[in-house]
C-alpha positions as CSV (number, residue, x, y, z in Angstrom):
1,M,17.6,-37.1,11.7
2,E,17.6,-38.5,15.3
3,T,13.9,-39.4,15.0
4,E,14.6,-41.2,11.7
5,I,17.4,-43.2,13.4
6,V,15.1,-44.2,16.2
7,K,12.4,-45.3,13.8
8,T,14.9,-47.3,11.8
9,N,16.2,-49.0,15.0
10,N,12.7,-49.8,16.1
11,Q,12.0,-51.3,12.7
12,K,15.1,-53.5,12.9
13,I,14.0,-54.7,16.3
14,S,10.5,-55.3,15.1
15,D,11.9,-57.4,12.1
16,Q,13.9,-59.5,14.5
17,V,11.2,-60.1,17.1
18,K,8.4,-60.4,14.6
19,V,5.7,-59.9,17.2
20,F,5.5,-56.1,17.7
21,T,5.3,-53.3,15.2
22,S,7.9,-50.5,15.3
23,E,5.2,-48.2,16.7
24,E,4.4,-50.7,19.5
25,I,8.1,-51.1,20.3
26,A,8.4,-47.3,20.7
27,I,5.5,-47.4,23.2
28,I,7.0,-50.3,25.1
29,K,10.4,-48.5,25.4
30,S,8.7,-45.4,26.8
31,T,6.6,-47.3,29.4
32,V,7.6,-50.8,30.5
33,A,11.2,-50.9,29.3
34,K,12.4,-47.4,30.1
35,G,16.1,-46.6,29.8
36,T,16.9,-49.8,27.8
37,T,19.5,-49.8,25.0
38,D,18.4,-51.3,21.6
39,M,20.2,-54.5,22.5
40,E,18.5,-54.7,25.9
41,L,15.1,-53.9,24.4
42,A,15.5,-56.6,21.8
43,Y,16.5,-59.0,24.6
44,F,13.4,-58.1,26.7
45,L,11.1,-58.4,23.7
46,N,12.5,-61.8,22.9
47,V,12.0,-62.9,26.5
48,A,8.4,-61.7,26.3
49,K,8.0,-63.6,23.1
50,S,9.5,-66.8,24.5
51,Y,7.1,-66.7,27.5
52,D,4.2,-65.5,25.4
53,L,3.5,-62.7,27.9
54,N,2.1,-59.3,26.9
55,P,4.0,-56.1,28.0
56,F,0.9,-54.0,27.2
57,T,-1.1,-55.6,30.0
58,K,2.0,-55.6,32.2
59,Q,2.3,-59.3,32.4
60,I,6.0,-58.6,31.8
61,W,8.2,-55.6,32.1
62,C,11.8,-54.7,33.0
63,Y,14.0,-52.4,35.0
64,K,17.7,-51.7,35.5
65,D,19.2,-52.3,38.8
66,N,21.7,-50.1,40.6
67,K,24.6,-51.8,38.7
68,N,22.8,-51.2,35.4
69,N,21.9,-54.8,34.9
70,L,18.6,-55.5,33.1
71,I,16.1,-57.5,35.2
72,V,12.9,-58.8,33.6
73,F,9.8,-59.0,35.8
74,A,6.5,-60.8,35.6
75,G,3.4,-60.0,37.6
76,R,1.2,-62.5,39.2
77,D,-1.0,-62.4,36.1
78,G,2.1,-63.2,34.0
79,F,3.0,-66.2,36.1
80,L,-0.6,-67.4,36.1
81,A,-0.9,-67.0,32.3
82,K,2.3,-69.0,31.8
83,A,1.2,-71.8,34.3
84,Q,-2.2,-72.1,32.8
85,R,-0.7,-72.9,29.4
86,D,1.2,-75.8,31.0
87,K,-0.5,-79.2,30.3
88,R,0.0,-80.0,34.0
89,W,-2.2,-77.0,35.1
90,N,-4.4,-78.0,38.0
91,G,-5.4,-74.8,39.6
92,I,-4.2,-72.7,42.6
93,A,-5.7,-71.8,45.9
94,S,-4.7,-68.9,48.2
95,D,-5.9,-67.0,51.2
96,V,-4.8,-64.7,54.0
97,I,-4.4,-65.7,57.6
98,R,-5.4,-63.2,60.3
99,E,-4.6,-63.2,64.0
100,G,-6.8,-65.5,66.0
101,E,-7.5,-68.0,63.1
102,K,-6.6,-71.6,63.5
103,Y,-4.2,-72.9,60.9
104,E,-1.4,-75.3,60.3
105,I,0.9,-75.3,57.3
106,N,3.1,-78.3,56.6
107,I,5.2,-77.5,53.6
108,A,7.2,-80.8,53.7
109,I,4.1,-82.8,52.9
110,G,2.2,-80.1,51.0
111,Q,-0.8,-79.8,53.4
112,I,-2.7,-76.8,54.8
113,S,-5.4,-76.7,57.5
114,H,-7.0,-73.3,57.8
115,V,-10.2,-72.4,59.7
116,K,-11.1,-69.0,58.2
117,D,-13.1,-66.4,60.0
118,V,-14.8,-64.7,57.1
119,V,-15.9,-61.6,59.1
120,S,-12.6,-61.1,60.9
121,K,-10.8,-57.7,60.5
122,A,-7.9,-58.7,62.7
123,K,-4.3,-58.1,61.7
124,I,-3.1,-59.9,58.6
125,L,-0.3,-62.3,59.5
126,G,0.4,-63.3,55.9
127,A,-0.9,-65.3,52.9
128,Y,-0.4,-68.8,51.6
129,A,-0.7,-70.2,48.1
130,I,-0.9,-73.9,47.2
131,C,-0.9,-75.6,43.8
132,K,-0.3,-79.2,42.8
133,P,0.5,-79.7,39.1
134,K,-0.8,-82.9,37.6
135,N,1.5,-85.9,38.2
136,C,3.3,-84.2,41.1
137,E,3.2,-86.2,44.3
138,I,3.5,-83.2,46.7
139,A,1.8,-79.8,46.4
140,T,3.9,-76.7,46.3
141,I,3.1,-74.3,49.2
142,E,4.5,-70.7,49.5
143,W,4.0,-68.5,52.5
144,A,4.3,-64.7,52.4
145,D,4.7,-62.9,55.7
146,F,2.7,-59.6,55.7
147,D,5.1,-57.5,57.8
148,T,8.0,-58.6,55.6
149,Y,6.4,-57.5,52.3
150,N,4.0,-54.8,53.3
151,K,5.2,-51.5,51.7
152,G,2.5,-49.5,53.6
153,Y,1.4,-47.3,50.7
154,N,-0.6,-47.3,47.5
155,T,-2.4,-50.6,46.9
156,W,-0.6,-52.1,49.9
157,K,-2.6,-49.6,52.0
158,S,-5.9,-49.7,50.1
159,D,-6.1,-53.5,49.4
160,P,-3.5,-55.3,51.5
161,V,-5.3,-58.7,51.2
162,A,-5.0,-58.8,47.4
163,M,-1.4,-57.6,47.4
164,I,0.0,-60.2,49.9
165,K,-1.9,-63.0,48.2
166,K,-0.3,-61.9,44.9
167,V,3.2,-62.4,46.5
168,A,2.4,-65.9,47.7
169,E,0.7,-66.8,44.4
170,S,3.6,-65.5,42.3
171,H,6.2,-67.5,44.2
172,C,4.1,-70.6,44.3
173,L,3.4,-70.6,40.5
174,A,7.1,-69.9,39.7
175,K,8.3,-72.8,41.9
176,A,5.6,-75.3,41.0
177,Y,5.8,-74.8,37.3
178,G,9.5,-74.2,37.0
179,I,9.1,-70.6,35.6
180,S,12.7,-69.3,35.8
181,G,14.3,-66.2,34.5
182,L,11.5,-63.8,35.6
183,A,11.8,-61.8,38.8
184,I,9.0,-61.0,41.2
185,E,8.5,-57.3,41.8
186,E,7.9,-57.6,45.6
187,D,11.4,-59.0,46.0
188,F,12.8,-55.7,45.0
189,Q,12.5,-52.0,46.0
190,I,11.9,-49.6,43.1
191,Q,13.2,-46.1,43.3
192,D,13.7,-43.6,40.5
193,D,13.1,-46.3,37.9
194,K,15.9,-48.4,39.5
195,V,15.5,-51.6,41.4
196,Y,17.3,-52.7,44.5
197,T,17.2,-56.3,45.8
198,I,15.6,-56.8,49.2
199,D,17.0,-59.3,51.6
200,H,13.7,-60.2,53.3
201,E,15.4,-62.1,56.0
202,N,17.3,-59.0,57.0
203,R,14.8,-56.3,56.0
204,P,13.2,-54.1,58.7
205,T,9.4,-54.3,58.7
206,V,7.2,-51.3,57.9
207,G,5.9,-51.3,61.4
208,A,9.5,-51.2,62.9
209,I,10.5,-48.3,60.6
210,G,7.2,-46.5,61.5
211,F,8.0,-46.9,65.2
212,A,11.5,-45.5,64.7
213,D,10.0,-42.6,62.7
214,E,7.7,-41.8,65.6
215,L,10.6,-41.9,68.1
216,L,12.5,-39.6,65.7
217,R,9.6,-37.1,65.5
218,R,9.5,-36.6,69.2
219,S,13.2,-36.9,69.9
220,T,15.4,-34.1,71.3
221,Y,17.7,-34.1,68.4
222,A,18.3,-30.9,66.4
223,E,16.5,-30.7,63.1
224,D,19.6,-31.2,61.0
225,T,20.4,-34.4,62.9
226,K,16.8,-35.5,62.5
227,M,17.2,-35.1,58.7
228,I,20.3,-37.3,58.7
229,I,18.5,-40.0,60.7
230,E,15.5,-39.7,58.4
231,N,17.7,-40.3,55.4
232,K,19.1,-43.4,57.1
233,L,15.6,-44.8,57.8
234,C,14.7,-44.3,54.1
235,D,17.9,-46.0,52.9
236,Q,17.1,-49.1,50.8
237,S,20.0,-51.0,52.3
238,L,19.0,-50.5,55.9
239,T,19.3,-53.7,57.9
240,N,17.6,-54.8,61.1
241,M,20.8,-54.5,63.0
242,E,21.3,-50.9,61.8
243,L,17.7,-50.0,62.6
244,E,18.1,-51.5,66.1
245,E,21.1,-49.2,66.7
246,I,19.2,-46.2,65.5
247,M,16.2,-47.0,67.7
248,N,18.5,-47.4,70.8
249,D,20.0,-44.0,70.1
250,L,16.5,-42.5,69.6
251,K,15.2,-44.1,72.9
252,N,18.1,-42.4,74.7
253,N,17.2,-39.0,73.3
254,Q,13.5,-38.7,74.2
255,P,11.9,-35.9,76.3
256,A,11.9,-36.6,80.0
257,K,8.2,-37.5,80.1
258,Y,8.9,-40.5,77.8
């Protein structure tokens, strides 16, 4: 009986959206729209329809936040697909900047000067993206600071260049082409299929947390206290000020040789 009800609900949503079959809707609900109610799912599918983005290629997806609000996301490919259908489409350029490279970014007048060292393996400072829709006087430029966005694991570890460029490109496309109502995944932290907003201005960098973790590992604290501090370091709401306090305590509790 329950299965029949689910099928009926999916069919109703399918009839309303008129893009996906009931079988496709069942797949979407179990993959890129987990935990959504029928009303939320219908809303998400209508947003996907209005932007003409494909959930099956993860151009668009959704999560609930910690307050149970539905947030619809688009990936860089989603923003790019939407922008490319705009009659003003005029291309986009992006690149990473590494330590030692000469560059100047003037966002106010929409100009970038960057002398790239193509063989450099120096530390990545960040990435920029620039696009200038037709009939716009000034190009839109977005800068993504690497230490701010770097998560330090998965693709961020194996291909950091591609990941930080995606951040800059997504923000640039959204701003230049006025693509509103779609969130950018890198502006959020995902944990247990819930998303938490990241305040990038106040968010500790991966490097700073890593240094604190190293101090914790060799500290003189008892194991139960270390566990408490470790949980604080993993807290999604940890601020720079709180991290600084933790690091000061850790520095005062190191073995004598340190």
